[in-house]
C-alpha positions as CSV (number, residue, x, y, z in Angstrom):
1,M,0.0,0.0,0.0
2,I,1.4,3.4,-1.0
3,A,-0.3,6.1,1.1
4,P,-1.2,9.1,-1.0
5,L,0.5,11.9,0.9
6,L,3.5,10.0,2.0
7,F,4.1,9.2,-1.6
8,L,3.7,12.9,-2.5
9,A,6.4,13.8,0.1
10,G,8.9,11.7,-1.8
11,I,8.5,13.2,-5.3
12,A,9.4,16.5,-6.8
13,A,6.9,19.3,-6.8
14,A,7.2,19.6,-10.5
15,A,6.2,16.0,-11.0
16,V,3.1,16.6,-8.8
17,V,2.1,19.6,-10.9
18,D,2.6,17.6,-14.1
19,L,0.5,14.7,-12.7
20,E,-2.3,17.0,-11.7
21,S,-2.3,18.8,-15.1
22,R,-3.0,15.5,-16.8
23,Q,-6.0,14.7,-14.6
24,T,-9.3,14.7,-16.5
25,A,-12.7,15.9,-15.2
26,A,-13.7,12.3,-14.9
27,Q,-11.0,11.9,-12.3
28,I,-11.6,15.0,-10.1
29,T,-13.7,15.3,-7.0
30,T,-14.2,18.7,-5.5
31,V,-15.0,20.7,-2.4
32,D,-16.3,24.2,-2.4
33,L,-15.7,25.9,1.0
34,A,-17.9,28.9,0.1
35,V,-21.1,26.9,0.0
36,N,-22.7,25.8,3.4
37,W,-25.0,22.8,3.1
38,G,-26.0,22.8,6.8
39,A,-25.3,20.5,9.7
40,P,-24.4,16.8,9.1
41,I,-26.9,14.4,10.6
42,R,-25.2,11.1,9.8
43,R,-27.6,10.3,6.9
44,A,-25.8,7.0,6.0
45,S,-25.6,5.5,9.5
46,G,-28.5,3.1,9.3
47,I,-28.3,-0.7,9.2
48,L,-30.4,-3.5,7.9
49,Y,-30.9,-6.2,10.6
50,G,-27.6,-6.9,12.4
51,V,-29.0,-6.5,15.9
52,P,-29.0,-9.6,18.2
53,N,-32.2,-10.7,19.9
54,T,-30.5,-10.5,23.3
55,K,-30.7,-6.9,24.5
56,N,-27.3,-5.2,25.0
57,Q,-25.4,-8.2,23.6
58,I,-23.5,-5.7,21.4
59,P,-21.9,-3.0,23.7
60,S,-23.6,0.3,23.3
61,T,-20.5,2.1,22.3
62,F,-20.5,0.3,18.9
63,Y,-23.9,1.9,18.2
64,T,-23.3,5.4,19.6
65,S,-19.9,5.8,18.0
66,I,-21.2,5.5,14.5
67,G,-24.3,7.7,15.0
68,F,-26.7,4.8,14.6
69,N,-30.0,6.3,13.6
70,Y,-32.0,3.8,11.5
71,L,-32.7,0.1,11.8
72,S,-34.8,-2.1,9.5
73,A,-35.9,-5.6,10.5
74,G,-38.9,-7.9,10.6
75,G,-37.7,-11.2,12.2
76,A,-36.2,-12.6,8.9
77,Q,-34.8,-16.1,9.3
78,F,-35.6,-16.1,13.0
79,P,-35.9,-19.0,12.7
80,A,-36.1,-20.0,9.0
81,A,-39.5,-20.8,7.4
82,T,-41.6,-19.3,10.2
83,G,-43.8,-16.3,10.4
84,W,-47.6,-15.9,10.3
85,I,-48.1,-18.3,7.3
86,F,-46.1,-21.0,9.1
87,G,-47.5,-20.5,12.6
88,G,-44.4,-18.8,13.9
89,Y,-45.6,-15.3,14.2
90,T,-45.0,-15.0,18.0
91,S,-41.3,-15.9,17.9
92,R,-40.7,-13.4,15.0
93,F,-42.7,-10.7,16.7
94,Q,-40.6,-11.0,19.8
95,N,-37.5,-10.6,17.7
96,V,-39.1,-7.5,16.1
97,L,-39.9,-6.1,19.5
98,S,-36.4,-6.6,20.7
99,N,-35.0,-4.9,17.6
100,F,-37.4,-2.0,18.0
101,Q,-36.4,-1.6,21.7
102,T,-32.8,-1.4,20.6
103,A,-33.6,1.2,18.0
104,R,-35.5,3.2,20.6
105,Q,-32.7,2.9,23.1
106,F,-30.5,4.9,20.7
107,N,-33.2,7.2,19.5
108,A,-33.1,5.5,16.1
109,Q,-36.0,5.2,13.6
110,F,-37.3,1.7,13.1
111,I,-38.6,0.3,9.8
112,L,-40.7,-2.8,10.2
113,K,-40.5,-5.2,7.3
114,M,-44.0,-6.6,7.6
115,S,-43.5,-9.2,4.9
116,D,-40.8,-10.9,7.1
117,L,-43.4,-11.2,9.9
118,W,-45.9,-12.7,7.4
119,G,-43.2,-15.3,6.5
120,T,-41.9,-14.3,3.1
121,D,-38.3,-13.5,3.8
122,G,-36.7,-15.7,1.1
123,T,-36.8,-18.9,3.2
124,Q,-40.4,-19.7,2.4
125,G,-39.6,-21.7,-0.8
126,S,-42.5,-23.1,-2.7
127,N,-44.7,-23.1,0.4
128,G,-45.0,-19.3,0.4
129,V,-48.5,-17.8,0.6
130,Y,-49.2,-14.4,-0.9
131,P,-52.2,-12.3,0.1
132,G,-54.8,-11.2,-2.4
133,A,-55.1,-14.3,-4.5
134,N,-58.5,-14.2,-6.1
135,N,-59.0,-10.9,-4.2
136,D,-59.1,-12.9,-0.9
137,F,-57.7,-11.0,2.0
138,V,-59.3,-12.9,4.9
139,E,-56.1,-14.4,6.2
140,Y,-54.1,-11.3,5.6
141,D,-56.7,-9.2,7.5
142,A,-56.3,-11.6,10.4
143,Y,-52.6,-11.0,10.3
144,L,-52.9,-7.2,10.0
145,T,-55.4,-7.2,12.9
146,Q,-53.0,-9.1,15.2
147,L,-50.1,-6.9,14.1
148,V,-51.9,-3.7,14.9
149,K,-53.0,-5.1,18.3
150,D,-49.4,-6.1,19.1
151,L,-47.9,-2.8,17.9
152,K,-50.3,-0.8,20.1
153,A,-49.8,-3.1,23.1
154,N,-46.0,-2.7,23.0
155,G,-45.9,1.0,22.4
156,M,-44.7,0.6,18.8
157,T,-46.6,3.5,17.2
158,T,-43.8,6.1,17.4
159,N,-40.3,6.1,15.9
160,I,-41.5,3.4,13.5
161,K,-42.3,3.2,9.8
162,L,-44.3,0.3,8.4
163,L,-42.9,-1.3,5.3
164,I,-45.6,-3.5,3.8
165,W,-43.5,-5.7,1.5
166,N,-39.8,-6.1,0.8
167,E,-38.6,-6.3,-2.8
168,P,-41.9,-7.3,-4.4
169,D,-40.2,-7.1,-7.8
170,L,-38.2,-10.2,-7.0
171,S,-39.8,-13.6,-7.2
172,L,-37.7,-14.6,-4.2
173,F,-40.0,-12.4,-2.1
174,W,-43.2,-12.1,-4.2
175,A,-43.9,-15.2,-6.3
176,A,-47.4,-14.0,-7.5
177,P,-48.7,-11.7,-10.2
178,Q,-47.7,-8.1,-10.2
179,A,-51.4,-6.9,-10.1
180,Q,-51.9,-9.0,-6.9
181,Y,-49.1,-7.1,-5.2
182,F,-50.6,-3.7,-6.2
183,A,-53.9,-4.9,-4.8
184,T,-52.3,-6.1,-1.6
185,W,-50.4,-2.8,-1.2
186,S,-53.7,-0.7,-1.5
187,H,-55.5,-3.1,0.8
188,A,-52.8,-2.9,3.5
189,V,-52.4,0.9,3.3
190,K,-56.2,1.4,3.8
191,F,-56.3,-1.0,6.7
192,L,-53.3,0.5,8.4
193,R,-54.3,4.1,8.0
194,A,-57.7,3.2,9.4
195,N,-56.3,1.4,12.4
196,L,-53.0,3.1,13.0
197,P,-53.6,6.7,12.0
198,G,-50.5,8.8,11.9
199,V,-48.0,5.9,11.7
200,P,-45.9,6.4,8.5
201,I,-46.1,3.9,5.8
202,A,-42.9,3.1,3.8
203,G,-42.5,1.5,0.4
204,P,-42.4,0.1,-2.1
205,A,-38.9,-1.1,-1.3
206,M,-38.2,-2.2,-4.8
207,S,-34.9,-4.0,-5.5
208,Q,-34.4,-1.7,-8.5
209,A,-34.2,2.1,-8.6
210,P,-37.1,4.1,-9.9
211,S,-37.3,4.3,-13.7
212,T,-40.0,5.2,-16.3
213,S,-39.0,1.9,-18.1
214,N,-39.7,-0.3,-15.1
215,T,-43.3,-1.5,-15.0
216,W,-43.1,-2.3,-11.3
217,W,-42.5,1.4,-10.6
218,T,-44.9,2.9,-13.2
219,G,-47.6,0.4,-12.2
220,F,-47.1,1.1,-8.5
221,L,-47.3,4.9,-9.0
222,T,-50.4,4.5,-11.2
223,R,-52.1,2.4,-8.5
224,V,-51.3,4.6,-5.5
225,K,-52.4,7.7,-7.4
226,A,-55.7,6.1,-8.3
227,D,-56.3,4.7,-4.8
228,N,-54.8,7.5,-2.7
229,T,-52.5,5.0,-1.1
230,A,-49.1,6.7,-1.8
231,P,-46.5,5.9,0.9
232,D,-45.4,8.6,3.4
233,V,-41.8,7.5,2.8
234,Y,-40.6,6.3,-0.6
235,T,-38.0,3.5,-0.3
236,W,-35.9,1.5,-2.8
237,H,-32.6,-0.4,-2.8
238,H,-29.2,0.3,-4.2
239,E,-27.4,-3.1,-4.3
240,A,-26.9,-3.7,-8.0
241,G,-23.2,-3.0,-8.1
242,S,-20.9,-0.2,-9.3
243,T,-21.2,-0.8,-13.0
244,D,-25.0,0.0,-13.2
245,I,-25.5,3.8,-13.7
246,N,-29.0,3.5,-12.2
247,N,-27.6,2.1,-9.0
248,D,-26.6,5.6,-7.8
249,L,-28.4,8.3,-6.0
250,Q,-27.1,10.7,-8.7
251,T,-29.5,8.9,-11.1
252,S,-32.3,7.7,-8.8
253,Q,-33.0,10.7,-6.7
254,P,-33.9,13.1,-9.6
255,A,-35.6,10.2,-11.4
256,M,-37.9,9.7,-8.4
257,V,-38.6,13.4,-8.2
258,N,-39.5,13.6,-11.9
259,M,-41.7,10.5,-11.7
260,L,-43.6,11.8,-8.7
261,N,-44.1,15.1,-10.4
262,S,-45.4,13.5,-13.6
263,F,-47.9,11.4,-11.6
264,G,-49.0,14.5,-9.5
265,L,-47.8,12.8,-6.3
266,A,-46.3,14.6,-3.3
267,I,-42.5,14.5,-2.9
268,G,-41.8,13.5,0.7
269,E,-38.9,11.7,2.4
270,F,-36.8,9.2,0.5
271,V,-35.0,6.4,2.3
272,I,-32.7,3.8,0.8
273,D,-33.4,1.0,3.2
274,E,-30.7,-1.3,1.7
275,Y,-27.5,0.1,0.1
276,G,-24.1,-1.4,-0.9
277,N,-23.4,-4.8,-2.4
278,P,-20.6,-7.0,-0.9
279,S,-17.8,-5.6,-3.1
280,E,-18.7,-2.0,-1.9
281,Q,-18.6,-2.9,1.8
282,T,-15.1,-1.6,2.3
283,P,-13.8,1.6,3.9
284,S,-13.5,3.1,0.4
285,G,-16.9,2.0,-0.8
286,S,-18.6,3.1,2.4
287,A,-17.1,6.6,2.2
288,W,-18.3,6.8,-1.4
289,W,-21.9,6.0,-0.3
290,I,-21.6,8.4,2.7
291,A,-20.7,11.2,0.2
292,R,-23.7,10.4,-1.9
293,F,-26.3,10.3,1.0
294,E,-25.0,13.6,2.4
295,R,-25.2,15.3,-1.0
296,F,-28.7,14.2,-1.8
297,N,-30.0,14.6,1.8
298,M,-31.3,11.1,1.9
299,S,-31.1,8.5,4.7
300,G,-29.5,5.1,4.0
301,L,-29.3,1.7,5.7
302,R,-26.3,-0.4,4.7
303,G,-27.2,-3.8,3.3
304,N,-26.7,-7.0,5.1
305,W,-25.2,-10.0,3.3
306,L,-24.9,-12.3,6.2
307,S,-27.4,-15.1,6.7
308,G,-28.9,-17.4,9.3
309,A,-28.0,-16.5,12.9
310,N,-25.4,-14.1,11.6
311,L,-28.1,-12.0,9.9
312,Q,-29.2,-11.0,13.4
313,D,-25.8,-10.0,14.6
314,F,-22.6,-8.0,13.8
315,M,-24.4,-4.7,12.9
316,A,-24.7,-5.7,9.3
317,G,-21.1,-6.7,8.9
318,L,-19.5,-3.7,10.7
319,L,-18.3,-5.9,13.6
320,W,-17.0,-9.4,14.3
321,K,-16.1,-11.2,17.5
322,S,-13.7,-13.5,19.1
323,G,-15.7,-15.8,21.4
324,S,-18.2,-13.4,22.9
325,T,-16.1,-10.3,22.6
326,Y,-17.0,-7.9,19.7
327,F,-14.4,-5.9,17.8
328,A,-14.6,-3.3,15.0
329,N,-13.4,-3.8,11.4
330,G,-12.1,-1.2,9.1
331,E,-15.5,-0.2,7.8
332,W,-16.8,0.5,11.3
333,Q,-13.9,2.9,11.8
334,V,-15.0,4.9,8.7
335,Y,-18.5,5.3,10.2
336,K,-17.0,6.2,13.6
337,Y,-14.9,9.0,12.0
338,Y,-18.0,10.1,9.9
339,A,-20.2,10.4,13.0
340,G,-17.7,11.6,15.6
341,S,-15.1,13.7,13.8
342,M,-17.1,15.2,10.9
343,T,-18.9,17.9,12.8
344,G,-19.5,21.6,12.1
345,F,-21.2,22.3,8.8
346,R,-21.2,20.5,5.5
347,V,-19.8,22.2,2.4
348,A,-20.6,21.6,-1.2
349,T,-18.9,18.7,-3.0
350,T,-19.0,17.1,-6.4
351,G,-18.0,13.5,-7.3
352,S,-15.8,12.6,-10.3
353,T,-17.7,12.5,-13.5
354,D,-16.8,8.8,-14.0
355,R,-18.9,8.4,-10.7
356,L,-16.2,6.3,-9.1
357,M,-14.6,8.8,-6.7
358,D,-16.4,11.1,-4.2
359,N,-15.9,13.0,-1.0
360,F,-17.8,14.3,2.0
361,A,-16.4,17.5,3.6
362,V,-17.2,19.6,6.7
363,V,-15.9,22.7,8.3
364,G,-15.5,22.5,12.0
365,T,-13.9,24.9,14.6
366,N,-10.7,25.9,12.8
367,I,-10.4,22.7,10.9
368,V,-11.6,21.2,7.6
369,R,-12.1,17.4,7.3
370,I,-12.6,15.6,4.0
371,L,-13.5,11.9,3.8
372,V,-12.8,10.5,0.3
373,G,-14.1,7.2,-1.1
374,G,-13.8,5.2,-4.4
375,R,-16.4,2.9,-5.6
376,V,-14.5,-0.4,-6.3
377,V,-11.9,1.5,-8.2
378,T,-8.1,1.8,-8.4
379,G,-6.1,4.6,-10.2
380,T,-5.1,8.2,-9.7
381,Y,-7.7,10.8,-8.9
382,S,-7.5,14.5,-7.8
383,L,-9.1,16.3,-4.9
384,Q,-9.7,20.0,-5.6
385,I,-10.6,22.3,-2.7
386,K,-11.9,25.6,-3.9
387,N,-12.5,29.0,-2.3
388,L,-10.0,28.8,0.6
389,S,-10.6,32.5,1.1
390,A,-14.1,31.7,2.5
391,L,-12.2,30.5,5.6
392,G,-10.2,33.7,5.8
393,L,-7.1,32.1,4.2
394,P,-5.1,33.9,1.5
395,T,-5.8,32.9,-2.2
396,A,-2.3,31.6,-2.5
397,G,0.2,30.1,-0.1
398,T,1.0,26.8,1.6
399,I,-1.2,24.5,3.7
400,S,-0.2,21.5,5.7
401,V,-2.6,18.6,5.2
402,R,-2.8,15.6,7.6
403,T,-3.8,12.2,6.1
404,R,-5.5,9.5,8.0
405,Q,-5.6,6.0,6.4
406,F,-8.5,3.6,6.8
407,S,-7.3,0.1,6.2
408,F,-9.3,-3.1,5.7
409,A,-8.7,-6.7,6.5
410,G,-12.1,-8.0,5.6
411,T,-15.3,-8.2,7.6
412,T,-13.7,-10.4,10.1
413,G,-10.5,-8.5,10.4
414,Q,-10.0,-6.2,13.4
415,E,-8.9,-2.6,12.8
416,G,-8.1,0.2,15.2
417,D,-8.4,3.9,14.6
418,P,-7.2,5.2,11.2
419,T,-3.4,5.5,10.8
420,D,-2.1,9.0,11.1
421,L,0.3,9.4,8.2
422,G,1.4,12.9,9.3
423,L,1.4,16.3,7.7
424,V,2.6,17.3,4.2
425,A,2.8,20.9,3.0
426,H,1.1,21.8,-0.2
427,T,1.4,25.0,-2.1
428,Y,-1.6,26.4,-3.9
429,T,-2.6,29.4,-6.1
430,G,-5.8,30.8,-7.5
431,N,-7.8,30.1,-4.3
432,V,-7.7,26.3,-5.1
433,L,-5.7,23.6,-3.3
434,S,-5.3,20.4,-5.4
435,F,-3.5,17.2,-4.8
436,P,-3.7,13.6,-6.2
437,I,-5.3,10.6,-4.5
438,F,-3.4,7.4,-5.3
439,Q,-6.1,4.7,-5.1
440,T,-3.7,1.7,-5.2
441,D,-6.3,-0.8,-4.0
442,S,-10.1,-0.7,-4.0
443,A,-10.6,-1.1,-0.2
444,T,-8.4,1.4,1.6
445,T,-9.5,5.1,1.9
446,W,-8.4,8.3,3.5
447,A,-9.5,11.4,5.4
448,F,-7.7,14.7,4.9
449,E,-7.6,17.5,7.5
450,F,-6.1,21.0,7.6
451,G,-6.5,23.8,10.0
452,F,-7.2,27.5,9.4
């Protein structure tokens, strides 16, 4: 591993200038210190499942240190092939209750995946039962009635959002006609709004991002407009990988806004309740996603690619353990820095036009912190920091920049705080500081800091 600024310290300044002059727009990510985007609220610090059924099994510091603020769960695979349709509703609801209580303990929002409680969590196989067949909702109404009763009895009507069905566009979770899903959605929304007024409803939790060419999305919006059953919170997933241009908030957020406008539907909160595929769950990939969520002012919950008992543990792959003792991996350290160090106010940023390098930047008390992240990429990029005079600095001069390196030894590899690589002095002119980022592997990433 060649650290970016240590490497710079060992080469001539003229070579640095020549390298930077050959950077294309596709390889530049920028910070504009003159544009205040408001306070950071840890928009990317949510997790999907990952919370043990035993309360306080994971020490609280692992939650608080990353700014944990969203949890989505529904009792999936607890145990497998259970839920309402298999007579295992009670055990799954107890798991849901435990997860909800953990979320509430840390003042986090809870998204209830109702289809997991029903029993369609991917483990149901050919024995899955899907409500609304032949327009029959008798059994589903019995389930909804019990669920409403249990939510009220356990104080689960605040800090909660009800997600009716998870990834209905995948046959793994909805092996029935598309029209039957639309009917089920409308039926459930009307039931829940009549019996749990004021509790937000989230959806549709499609596996694919919104698009006018996707009939699941256009059909859904057509139906909710006609039935007045639009969700309070629009959700979808971003786990299709780094080569799909639609698998990016830069595409999906404006697409969702445009589609809602075209259907005459209100634009409310957007939540990505699953983000990041396994190859992106590294320090670099997580930093890239953090930059995206902060720019588009959307909340995100990192995806969980564990299974069985592990699905209900390890904070969706941010932790591992030796025996019963938990430890943090390199990704958790990124979220810790994001939540604990990146305070003050956000400033405007742009990602590289190839969409593979991005950054999140804040101005704190006499210090600027910039977290960079590449999306499963190697190569040389540039970070450009504009309008230094907005901080009271001269338009030309020298700035000493500290680099912190976030390493990664896999999900099961323990990592401590990022490595302090020291200070390197950079000269700048024209009110812009620029230096290269040498992304020599696709997992490691860096934070840059300088005082003013």
